[in-house]
N, C-alpha and C positions, 0 to 999 in steps of 0.2 A: 483554415479548413472549417467546414460547416459542422454542425452538431452531429449530423448523420455520419460524416466521415470519422469524427472522433469516436463515435459509438462503435463503428465498424472496426476501427483499429485497436480499441481497448476491450471490446466485448461487453461494454457497459451501456445499458439502454439509455436513449436520449432523455427519457423521463427522469432517470436517476442523475444524469448530468445536470439537468435543470435543478434538481433538488440540491446537488452539491453547490450550485451557484446560489441558490436561495439561502443556504446555511452559511455561506461565506467561505467555502473551502476551494472553490474553483472560480476563476475570474476571467470570463471571456470578454473580448472587446465587442462593442456593439457597432455595427455598420450604420450608415445613414438611414437605411431602411428598417433598422431595428433587429436585424438578424445577428445571431451570435457568431463570432469568428474566433477561432482558436489558433494559437501558434503551435509550432512543433513541440515545445516544452510541455504543452498540455497533456500529451500522450503519457509521458513519464509521470506527470503529476497525478493523473487519474489512476494509473497503476499503483502509485505509492499510496494514494487514498484507499484503494481497495485492499492493499496489503495491511494498512493500519487498521482498517475496519475488521479485517479477517482475524487479527490478533487481539481484538477486543476493545480497541479504543473507540470512544464515542466521537461523534462529529464535533462536539464542543472541545474535546481534548485535541482532536486533529486541528481544528481551527487555531488553537493556541500554539501547538508545536510546529505545524507545517512551515511557517515562515523561517524557522530556525533549523530546518533539516537539510540545509544545503551541504555542499562538499566540505566546507569548513565552518561549522556552526559557531556563532559568537554569542553565547547566552546573554552576555551583558548588554548586547544590542537588541535582544529580543524582548518583547513585552513579558512581564511576569506572568507565569502560569497561575491560574486560579485554583487548580486542583492538583497540587504536587503529590499529595497522598494517593490520589487516584492513578496518577502516572506511575508512581513507584509500585503500586499494586499491579498495574498492567505489565510493568517491566519484569516483575517476579513471575507472572503468568507466562510471559514470552520466554523467559529463561527456562521454565519448566518444559514448555513445548519444544524448545530447541533440544533439551536433553532427551526427551522422548523420541524426537525425530532422529537424533544421532544414534540412539540405541537401535531403533528400527532399521535405520540405514545399514548399520553394521550387521545386524541379523540377516537382512535380505542379501547383502553381499556374501556372507558366509554360506547361506543357503544356495545361492547361484553358483558359487565356487565349488561347492560340494557336488552339485548336479553336473556342472561342466567337467569336473574331474571324473565323475562316474561315467559320463558319456565317452570320454577318451579311453577309458580302460575296458569298455565293453567290446 
């Protein structure tokens, strides 16, 4: 697929996709005319990059860990990370966000349940 197609499917601007290529976290194939071509796995890769950026990882961190985030990661086969302390710190931040999201999820569920219960008794 072309860069515009990937952008449409992921909601990520073509300019940003070019940046991901520039920093080494997205790897399109170049056709003979120089156009970028992306396979179907690029859609999931771009979405994963966005999620990692959203939780605070830098593009440098993503470049280090992305090759090892497959279905069954094999850390010994992955290149050593340069910033393990930074990754540990980000993991703590992610865990805190998960806790907050879970609390808010439960609170909203209780709120909706209460309203749905109130509607049926009216």
